[in-house]
Structures are given as structure tokens and as C-alpha cells.
Backbone as CSV, one residue per row, in Angstrom:
resi,resn,N_x,N_y,N_z,CA_x,CA_y,CA_z,C_x,C_y,C_z
1,UNK,206.402,123.256,51.180,207.233,123.663,52.318,206.862,122.846,53.550
2,UNK,207.851,122.247,54.199,207.604,121.422,55.370,207.173,122.292,56.542
3,UNK,206.206,121.798,57.294,205.741,122.535,58.460,206.817,122.522,59.535
4,UNK,207.017,123.605,60.271,208.020,123.633,61.334,207.636,122.662,62.450
5,UNK,208.631,122.023,63.058,208.308,121.116,64.155,208.179,121.898,65.456
6,UNK,207.810,121.200,66.509,207.517,121.870,67.785,208.757,122.566,68.345
7,UNK,209.922,121.957,68.164,211.141,122.589,68.666,211.438,123.875,67.908
8,UNK,211.261,123.863,66.580,211.451,125.080,65.795,210.510,126.186,66.275
9,UNK,209.263,125.817,66.527,208.274,126.788,67.007,208.712,127.385,68.338
10,UNK,209.193,126.513,69.224,209.609,126.964,70.552,210.810,127.908,70.451
11,UNK,211.788,127.546,69.639,212.967,128.389,69.490,212.606,129.745,68.893
12,UNK,211.694,129.744,67.933,211.264,131.006,67.327,210.565,131.889,68.347
13,UNK,209.673,131.310,69.160,208.981,132.080,70.188,209.973,132.629,71.207
14,UNK,210.939,131.814,71.610,211.949,132.278,72.559,212.779,133.412,71.959
15,UNK,213.046,133.334,70.655,213.795,134.397,70.001,213.043,135.712,70.008
16,UNK,211.741,135.646,69.775,210.923,136.866,69.797,210.891,137.475,71.198
17,UNK,210.741,136.621,72.208,210.719,137.109,73.589,212.070,137.700,73.969
18,UNK,213.150,137.049,73.548,214.492,137.568,73.857,214.722,138.903,73.167
19,UNK,214.231,139.046,71.930,214.359,140.328,71.251,213.683,141.441,72.026
20,UNK,212.502,141.148,72.554,211.811,142.172,73.345,212.530,142.447,74.660
21,UNK,213.059,141.399,75.288,213.805,141.606,76.527,215.012,142.505,76.294
22,UNK,215.694,142.289,75.173,216.840,143.120,74.829,216.414,144.574,74.648
23,UNK,215.277,144.781,73.998,214.784,146.138,73.783,214.424,146.797,75.107
24,UNK,213.806,146.042,76.002,213.462,146.587,77.321,214.710,146.989,78.088
25,UNK,215.748,146.158,78.017,216.999,146.467,78.706,217.652,147.703,78.109
26,UNK,217.602,147.817,76.791,218.175,148.990,76.143,217.424,150.248,76.541
27,UNK,216.097,150.171,76.557,215.300,151.341,76.932,215.587,151.747,78.384
28,UNK,215.724,150.770,79.271,216.033,151.071,80.665,217.372,151.794,80.781
29,UNK,218.350,151.379,79.981,219.667,152.029,80.007,219.585,153.433,79.414
30,UNK,218.792,153.597,78.357,218.582,154.930,77.775,218.003,155.872,78.821
31,UNK,217.009,155.383,79.588,216.397,156.200,80.632,217.387,156.500,81.753
32,UNK,218.160,155.490,82.158,219.112,155.672,83.252,220.172,156.708,82.911
33,UNK,220.565,156.770,81.644,221.592,157.724,81.227,221.002,159.071,80.806
34,UNK,219.683,159.181,80.843,219.041,160.443,80.489,219.296,160.877,79.059
35,UNK,219.323,159.917,78.129,219.655,160.243,76.739,218.549,161.025,76.037
36,UNK,217.308,160.813,76.436,216.197,161.553,75.825,215.943,162.784,76.676
37,UNK,216.471,163.900,76.232,216.436,165.111,77.048,216.249,166.346,76.182
38,UNK,215.651,167.398,76.730,215.486,168.644,75.984,216.824,169.226,75.551
39,UNK,216.818,169.876,74.393,218.010,170.535,73.885,218.787,169.711,72.877
40,UNK,218.522,168.411,72.836,219.172,167.543,71.853,218.238,167.329,70.669
41,UNK,218.825,167.083,69.499,217.992,166.823,68.331,217.635,165.335,68.265
42,UNK,216.603,165.039,67.501,216.212,163.643,67.312,217.365,162.820,66.769
43,UNK,218.097,163.376,65.816,219.215,162.662,65.225,220.315,162.423,66.251
44,UNK,220.615,163.407,67.080,221.652,163.247,68.100,221.282,162.139,69.080
45,UNK,220.022,162.139,69.527,219.586,161.115,70.482,219.598,159.735,69.822
46,UNK,219.148,159.658,68.567,219.166,158.385,67.850,220.589,157.844,67.731
47,UNK,221.537,158.722,67.430,222.935,158.295,67.309,223.478,157.799,68.649
48,UNK,223.093,158.470,69.749,223.559,158.039,71.070,222.978,156.675,71.431
49,UNK,221.716,156.457,71.081,221.095,155.161,71.348,221.775,154.074,70.511
50,UNK,222.083,154.393,69.253,222.782,153.430,68.412,224.144,153.075,68.966
51,UNK,224.869,154.094,69.480,226.187,153.834,70.063,226.064,152.973,71.316
52,UNK,225.044,153.254,72.123,224.823,152.458,73.329,224.501,151.015,72.969
53,UNK,223.689,150.825,71.936,223.342,149.467,71.496,224.577,148.707,71.029
54,UNK,225.454,149.401,70.315,226.661,148.739,69.810,227.614,148.349,70.931
55,UNK,227.564,149.060,72.059,228.420,148.718,73.188,228.162,147.289,73.661
56,UNK,226.912,146.855,73.580,226.552,145.521,74.064,226.904,144.433,73.060
57,UNK,227.218,144.819,71.814,227.610,143.892,70.747,226.517,142.876,70.412
58,UNK,225.330,143.070,70.949,224.234,142.159,70.646,223.272,142.778,69.646
59,UNK,223.495,144.066,69.357,222.604,144.781,68.464,223.377,145.312,67.272
60,UNK,222.620,145.636,66.259,223.200,146.351,65.130,222.244,147.486,64.780
61,UNK,222.774,148.584,64.335,221.923,149.680,63.913,221.479,149.454,62.478
62,UNK,220.375,150.063,62.125,219.806,149.873,60.791,219.912,151.169,59.998
63,UNK,221.069,151.435,59.452,221.247,152.594,58.590,220.951,153.893,59.316
64,UNK,220.121,154.735,58.681,219.832,156.056,59.228,218.520,156.089,59.992
65,UNK,218.064,154.941,60.472,216.783,154.888,61.168,216.737,155.880,62.321
66,UNK,215.659,156.659,62.400,215.446,157.616,63.479,214.823,156.883,64.659
67,UNK,215.595,156.603,65.695,215.100,155.839,66.840,214.124,156.636,67.686
68,UNK,214.174,157.967,67.618,213.233,158.790,68.375,212.585,159.813,67.458
69,UNK,211.338,160.102,67.770,210.594,161.175,67.117,209.920,161.984,68.208
70,UNK,209.781,163.278,67.990,209.227,164.129,69.032,208.185,165.088,68.469
71,UNK,207.376,165.635,69.390,206.380,166.627,68.996,205.509,166.172,67.850
72,UNK,205.339,167.026,66.842,204.481,166.666,65.702,204.991,165.481,64.895
73,UNK,206.266,165.173,64.990,206.807,164.013,64.272,206.253,162.697,64.817
74,UNK,205.726,162.701,66.046,205.161,161.486,66.621,203.940,161.003,65.843
75,UNK,203.283,161.918,65.142,202.067,161.555,64.411,202.352,160.982,63.035
76,UNK,203.619,160.949,62.621,203.944,160.409,61.308,203.693,158.908,61.276
77,UNK,203.270,158.360,60.133,203.055,156.915,60.024,204.333,156.144,60.313
78,UNK,204.181,154.943,60.863,205.333,154.098,61.154,206.151,153.870,59.895
79,UNK,207.474,154.008,60.012,208.354,153.793,58.879,208.633,155.038,58.060
80,UNK,207.896,156.120,58.314,208.127,157.364,57.560,209.106,158.246,58.318
81,UNK,210.209,158.546,57.688,211.221,159.383,58.317,210.736,160.826,58.411
82,UNK,210.990,161.506,59.533,210.632,162.924,59.641,211.308,163.734,58.540
83,UNK,210.653,164.777,58.047,211.217,165.565,56.946,212.450,166.368,57.350
84,UNK,212.628,166.591,58.645,213.764,167.376,59.122,214.119,166.952,60.532
85,UNK,215.315,167.287,60.954,215.699,167.034,62.330,214.957,168.031,63.218
86,UNK,214.700,167.648,64.458,213.948,168.513,65.364,214.602,168.487,66.735
87,UNK,214.676,169.649,67.371,215.200,169.756,68.718,214.099,169.396,69.710
88,UNK,214.392,168.502,70.637,213.426,168.117,71.668,213.244,169.279,72.635
89,UNK,211.995,169.628,72.900,211.692,170.794,73.728,211.666,170.505,75.219
90,UNK,211.504,171.568,76.003,211.501,171.463,77.455,210.242,170.775,77.977
91,UNK,209.143,170.880,77.269,207.885,170.273,77.686,207.326,169.511,76.497
92,UNK,207.978,168.407,76.159,207.739,167.724,74.890,207.319,166.284,75.132
93,UNK,206.860,165.652,74.070,206.542,164.229,74.094,207.393,163.546,73.030
94,UNK,207.980,162.414,73.381,208.945,161.734,72.513,208.588,160.253,72.418
95,UNK,208.626,159.711,71.196,208.429,158.287,70.966,209.791,157.648,70.707
96,UNK,210.110,156.610,71.476,211.342,155.850,71.276,210.990,154.516,70.628
97,UNK,211.463,154.303,69.407,211.205,153.075,68.643,212.515,152.306,68.569
98,UNK,212.661,151.300,69.433,213.940,150.604,69.561,213.996,149.280,68.823
99,UNK,212.885,148.815,68.273,212.892,147.552,67.554,213.921,147.472,66.443
100,UNK,214.019,148.490,65.567,214.925,148.386,64.416,216.404,148.313,64.758
101,UNK,216.804,148.620,66.006,218.228,148.532,66.308,218.629,147.109,66.726
102,UNK,217.649,146.198,66.786,217.956,144.858,67.252,218.314,143.928,66.110
103,UNK,219.262,143.058,66.336,219.614,142.034,65.346,218.760,140.796,65.586
104,UNK,218.669,139.947,64.604,217.938,138.698,64.776,216.440,138.912,64.807
105,UNK,215.797,138.383,65.843,214.351,138.499,65.974,214.002,139.886,66.502
106,UNK,213.497,140.734,65.635,213.211,142.119,66.013,211.797,142.214,66.566
107,UNK,211.644,141.979,67.869,210.359,142.173,68.521,210.124,143.669,68.649
108,UNK,209.168,144.192,67.878,208.926,145.630,67.862,208.697,146.172,69.260
109,UNK,209.266,147.322,69.538,209.239,147.885,70.886,209.181,149.405,70.781
110,UNK,208.093,150.000,71.261,207.917,151.451,71.234,207.446,151.911,72.603
111,UNK,208.048,152.977,73.101,207.631,153.589,74.354,207.551,155.111,74.183
112,UNK,206.785,155.752,75.068,206.589,157.198,75.001,207.173,157.856,76.242
113,UNK,207.926,158.915,76.035,208.590,159.650,77.108,208.115,161.097,77.083
114,UNK,207.841,161.652,78.258,207.477,163.069,78.386,208.611,163.781,79.101
115,UNK,209.106,164.870,78.512,210.269,165.549,79.072,209.910,166.598,80.117
116,UNK,208.662,167.005,80.170,208.265,168.029,81.127,207.176,167.539,82.071
117,UNK,206.424,168.485,82.625,205.398,168.160,83.608,203.993,168.486,83.114
118,UNK,203.819,168.681,81.817,202.486,168.970,81.294,201.532,167.844,81.703
119,UNK,200.421,168.163,82.406,199.558,167.101,82.935,198.869,166.273,81.856
120,UNK,198.503,166.876,80.740,197.836,166.120,79.684,198.795,165.150,79.010
121,UNK,200.009,165.598,78.727,200.995,164.700,78.135,201.372,163.583,79.107
122,UNK,201.465,163.936,80.387,201.761,162.929,81.396,200.636,161.898,81.481
123,UNK,199.412,162.350,81.410,198.280,161.427,81.486,198.272,160.491,80.294
124,UNK,198.554,161.027,79.096,198.602,160.168,77.914,199.710,159.130,78.059
125,UNK,200.865,159.558,78.531,201.985,158.640,78.712,201.647,157.548,79.720
126,UNK,200.922,157.905,80.783,200.537,156.915,81.792,199.443,155.975,81.283
127,UNK,198.544,156.500,80.447,197.435,155.692,79.946,197.899,154.640,78.936
128,UNK,198.948,154.920,78.191,199.390,153.994,77.152,199.688,152.591,77.690
129,UNK,200.544,152.419,78.701,200.784,151.061,79.205,199.566,150.466,79.890
130,UNK,198.733,151.309,80.489,197.521,150.805,81.143,196.561,150.212,80.115
131,UNK,196.355,150.911,79.004,195.475,150.402,77.951,196.093,149.190,77.252
132,UNK,197.408,149.198,77.119,198.101,148.056,76.533,197.829,146.795,77.363
133,UNK,197.955,146.917,78.675,197.704,145.785,79.556,196.257,145.326,79.465
134,UNK,195.323,146.267,79.423,193.903,145.920,79.326,193.601,145.185,78.019
135,UNK,194.225,145.614,76.923,194.017,144.954,75.630,194.602,143.548,75.644
136,UNK,195.763,143.374,76.251,196.358,142.028,76.364,195.460,141.114,77.188
137,UNK,194.868,141.652,78.251,193.967,140.857,79.079,192.748,140.422,78.278
138,UNK,192.237,141.317,77.417,191.098,140.962,76.567,191.480,139.836,75.608
139,UNK,192.696,139.892,75.087,193.176,138.841,74.190,193.251,137.501,74.913
140,UNK,193.824,137.481,76.093,194.004,136.227,76.818,192.687,135.680,77.363
141,UNK,191.674,136.528,77.478,190.379,136.092,78.001,189.506,135.433,76.942
142,UNK,189.847,135.567,75.676,189.003,135.049,74.594,189.874,134.392,73.536
143,UNK,189.856,133.087,73.501,190.728,132.348,72.581,190.247,132.429,71.137
144,UNK,189.045,132.933,70.894,188.522,133.056,69.532,188.592,134.495,69.018
145,UNK,189.255,135.365,69.757,189.264,136.787,69.414,189.842,137.026,68.021
146,UNK,189.148,137.839,67.236,189.610,138.197,65.894,190.333,139.537,65.926
147,UNK,191.023,139.839,64.830,191.713,141.121,64.738,190.756,142.289,64.816
148,UNK,189.601,142.178,64.180,188.639,143.280,64.180,188.048,143.502,65.564
149,UNK,187.789,142.412,66.293,187.217,142.573,67.633,188.227,143.152,68.614
150,UNK,189.494,142.762,68.496,190.496,143.358,69.382,190.689,144.828,69.039
151,UNK,190.662,145.171,67.752,190.788,146.573,67.365,189.637,147.383,67.954
152,UNK,188.422,146.835,67.910,187.268,147.525,68.490,187.436,147.704,69.992
153,UNK,188.000,146.694,70.657,188.236,146.789,72.093,189.246,147.889,72.407
154,UNK,190.314,147.977,71.626,191.314,149.015,71.839,190.707,150.396,71.604
155,UNK,189.884,150.517,70.582,189.234,151.804,70.300,188.327,152.217,71.471
156,UNK,187.589,151.246,72.013,186.716,151.544,73.150,187.528,151.987,74.362
157,UNK,188.625,151.286,74.628,189.490,151.665,75.746,190.020,153.088,75.583
158,UNK,190.428,153.432,74.367,190.953,154.778,74.109,189.870,155.832,74.312
159,UNK,188.679,155.570,73.789,187.580,156.530,73.907,187.192,156.736,75.364
160,UNK,187.094,155.650,76.119,186.722,155.751,77.532,187.751,156.530,78.337
161,UNK,189.014,156.486,77.888,190.077,157.230,78.578,190.156,158.689,78.116
162,UNK,189.351,159.044,77.114,189.326,160.426,76.648,190.262,160.736,75.502
163,UNK,190.734,159.695,74.792,191.658,159.882,73.681,191.042,159.387,72.377
164,UNK,191.689,159.737,71.279,191.337,159.200,69.968,192.367,158.146,69.600
165,UNK,191.897,156.994,69.124,192.824,155.956,68.693,193.402,156.330,67.345
166,UNK,194.721,156.374,67.251,195.388,156.734,66.011,195.953,155.520,65.308
167,UNK,196.596,155.754,64.188,197.228,154.681,63.428,196.262,153.974,62.508
168,UNK,196.826,153.305,61.510,196.011,152.558,60.549,195.589,151.205,61.089
169,UNK,196.222,150.753,62.167,195.903,149.467,62.782,196.407,149.501,64.218
170,UNK,196.137,148.431,64.966,196.573,148.361,66.363,197.597,147.260,66.566
171,UNK,198.329,146.926,65.503,199.371,145.917,65.617,199.401,145.029,64.390
172,UNK,200.351,144.094,64.389,200.517,143.241,63.211,201.204,141.937,63.584
173,UNK,201.130,140.993,62.680,201.788,139.711,62.858,203.306,139.929,62.843
174,UNK,204.043,139.058,63.524,205.487,139.248,63.642,206.192,137.899,63.514
175,UNK,207.431,137.937,63.016,208.241,136.728,62.943,207.812,135.768,61.867
176,UNK,207.192,136.266,60.795,206.748,135.426,59.701,206.759,136.230,58.422
177,UNK,206.831,135.532,57.305,206.798,136.208,56.014,205.387,136.557,55.572
178,UNK,204.382,136.213,56.400,202.997,136.430,55.988,202.616,137.898,55.970
179,UNK,203.361,138.741,56.700,202.997,140.144,56.763,203.359,140.847,55.461
180,UNK,202.398,141.468,54.849,202.611,142.277,53.652,201.395,143.165,53.529
181,UNK,200.672,143.072,52.415,199.486,143.894,52.241,198.224,143.165,52.683
182,UNK,198.356,141.955,53.233,197.192,141.182,53.624,196.485,141.815,54.813
183,UNK,195.185,141.961,54.731,194.431,142.570,55.825,194.453,141.702,57.075
184,UNK,194.561,140.365,56.905,194.537,139.496,58.075,195.888,139.425,58.778
185,UNK,196.862,140.205,58.333,198.150,140.293,59.013,198.193,141.472,59.984
186,UNK,197.055,142.163,60.151,196.996,143.343,61.007,195.839,143.248,61.987
187,UNK,195.983,143.899,63.121,194.886,144.037,64.074,194.107,145.271,63.638
188,UNK,193.113,145.040,62.821,192.394,146.138,62.181,190.938,145.734,61.969
189,UNK,190.079,146.706,61.642,188.670,146.380,61.404,188.458,145.408,60.245
190,UNK,189.434,145.297,59.342,189.277,144.435,58.168,189.658,142.983,58.430
191,UNK,190.203,142.692,59.603,190.677,141.335,59.894,189.641,140.587,60.733
192,UNK,188.854,139.742,60.086,187.834,138.974,60.801,188.295,137.551,61.110
193,UNK,189.602,137.284,60.989,190.142,135.958,61.300,190.635,135.913,62.746
194,UNK,190.566,134.751,63.388,191.089,134.627,64.756,192.583,134.945,64.790
195,UNK,193.013,135.611,65.847,194.434,135.929,65.990,195.236,134.667,66.309
196,UNK,194.630,133.745,67.050,195.300,132.472,67.333,195.056,131.530,66.157
197,UNK,196.066,131.359,65.353,195.931,130.505,64.172,197.320,130.165,63.639
198,UNK,197.349,129.279,62.676,198.576,128.967,61.960,198.655,129.864,60.738
199,UNK,199.785,130.541,60.581,199.961,131.439,59.438,200.155,130.630,58.161
200,UNK,200.093,131.322,57.032,200.166,130.658,55.740,201.502,129.950,55.505
201,UNK,202.550,130.390,56.194,203.852,129.750,56.013,204.058,128.574,56.961
202,UNK,203.018,128.212,57.721,203.087,127.046,58.588,203.461,127.336,60.029
203,UNK,203.886,128.562,60.331,204.259,128.920,61.693,203.024,129.366,62.481
204,UNK,203.099,129.189,63.801,202.083,129.753,64.675,202.133,131.278,64.574
205,UNK,200.973,131.900,64.448,200.935,133.358,64.346,201.235,133.989,65.702
206,UNK,202.188,134.914,65.727,202.466,135.725,66.907,202.261,137.187,66.521
207,UNK,201.914,137.990,67.533,201.436,139.345,67.237,202.122,140.409,68.084
208,UNK,202.280,141.577,67.476,202.678,142.783,68.185,201.441,143.654,68.338
209,UNK,201.216,144.126,69.545,200.128,145.063,69.824,200.705,146.471,69.834
210,UNK,200.079,147.373,69.099,200.561,148.751,69.009,199.395,149.705,69.244
211,UNK,199.503,150.501,70.302,198.452,151.453,70.641,198.988,152.869,70.460
212,UNK,198.305,153.638,69.628,198.641,155.042,69.416,197.462,155.891,69.876
213,UNK,197.719,156.798,70.791,196.676,157.676,71.313,196.921,159.113,70.850
214,UNK,195.852,159.778,70.471,195.918,161.161,70.005,195.118,162.071,70.918
215,UNK,195.661,163.236,71.190,194.903,164.333,71.790,194.657,165.329,70.666
216,UNK,193.495,165.249,70.055,193.225,166.074,68.889,193.140,167.552,69.246
217,UNK,192.728,167.868,70.461,192.666,169.271,70.875,194.066,169.817,71.148
218,UNK,194.889,169.030,71.857,196.228,169.486,72.194,197.229,169.300,71.078
219,UNK,196.894,168.456,70.097,197.775,168.259,68.953,199.010,167.419,69.241
220,UNK,198.920,166.456,70.152,200.060,165.585,70.429,199.594,164.141,70.484
221,UNK,200.565,163.215,70.401,200.242,161.791,70.395,201.395,160.998,70.981
222,UNK,201.104,159.735,71.306,202.130,158.823,71.805,201.773,157.401,71.431
223,UNK,202.748,156.489,71.548,202.526,155.096,71.163,203.185,154.145,72.151
224,UNK,202.657,152.933,72.177,203.200,151.864,73.025,203.066,150.567,72.246
225,UNK,204.172,149.844,72.083,204.171,148.647,71.241,204.996,147.549,71.886
226,UNK,204.477,146.322,71.803,205.196,145.172,72.315,204.471,143.892,71.952
227,UNK,205.016,142.762,72.359,204.420,141.472,72.053,203.056,141.334,72.709
228,UNK,202.099,140.825,71.954,200.745,140.632,72.455,200.592,139.281,73.131
229,UNK,201.037,138.210,72.477,200.709,136.860,72.927,201.867,136.126,73.580
230,UNK,203.038,136.717,73.617,204.217,136.084,74.205,204.777,136.946,75.327
231,UNK,205.530,136.330,76.228,206.193,137.116,77.243,205.306,137.418,78.444
């Protein structure tokens, strides 16, 4: 297989960044229209988000994908559909996963919304982007950083903030066929390879950072996901 040239690499990186920009714009419109609100079911909100995405004609929906999960459904592993529809509560926590509604380069995008004024849920929601930024800064400060070391850094950040780090990993490679069951395709304790490298298919490795925080006492969680090395 021929190695991609510099222009191909640049176009691919721009596509990933544009995918994330599209997701950010969609999320901003979802917030502006108040689509994630108490009294609606997860399925109803997901359908409204899908309809909004189709209005722009730049997105396509992906079958029956649940774009939002709430309450205890937030703790389900990525890709696992909730066993039942759930009504969003008055003082609830909701995860919006907008990556799958995007066509083309699907830059994974997850944000957490709190529908009420519960101080602990609000603090978790506020801490997620703060820890995400701190982890990105750690990545940019060390060009030799491995997946295991970044995972350890994210775990330390979560612990210092008073949360438990959830999920099986803290992100994964994106925009390449290299992602599968390989441990070095994830930001996890098992990945001792540098994150800055050329993937097995010849492309520059690009990464999504995903932080999931748990309040084990309160029984709730939230997530924040986006591009690690681009944008």
C-alpha cells in the first residue's frame, strides 16, 4: 500500500477538524433550541436532534442511534444501546453523543448537560471540559507521551478533582483503519507506544480524547469527548 502524500494527510486532518466543527455547531443549536429538556424521552430528543441535523443537509443520521442518554444510562459502555427509553428528569444529567450523526469524517463529539441545579452534577459537568483541557495541555507539552502515560495523567486529574475515572480507556485513534482490538489504538494503561506516530496503514495517527467521570456515591456520571491533537 502506497504511503499517503503530504496533501492527502492535510486533507484528512482538515476533514477531521471540520467534522468536529460541525458537531460543535450542531450542539450549539441543540442548546439554543432547548432540545435537551425534562419531560422528553431519550428517543424523542434523539429524533429531534436527527431532524435538526438533516435540516443542514450536511449530516446523515445513523439508523436508530440514541444521540442522548440520561441518568443511569450514562454509565453504559460506548456503543451499547440503553435497554429501554427513559424520560429525562427535572434534575438529571444527560450525555449528548453527536459524532454518529455526522457524514464523512466523524470526529467523535460528546458533551454533558445538566437539566437542574444539583451542585454535584453541576460540578461534574464543569470539571469535564476543565480536565479535558488539562489533559490536552499535557499531551502538547510532551512529544514522547505514550497512551499509558496520558491515561495515568487523566486518572490523576480525575482523582484530584474528587471523581473516579470511568470507561475502559480515555480515548482512541481516529480516521484510520488501525482501530480494532489493538491495545495501541487506545489511550489506556496497555498502550506503551507514543501517541505521535505513523499508524500501520501509513497515515499519521490522530486521536480522540474521551474523559468519563463517575460519582460513585451519588451514582451518576458524565463524559466529554473531542479531538486531542487537532483543532
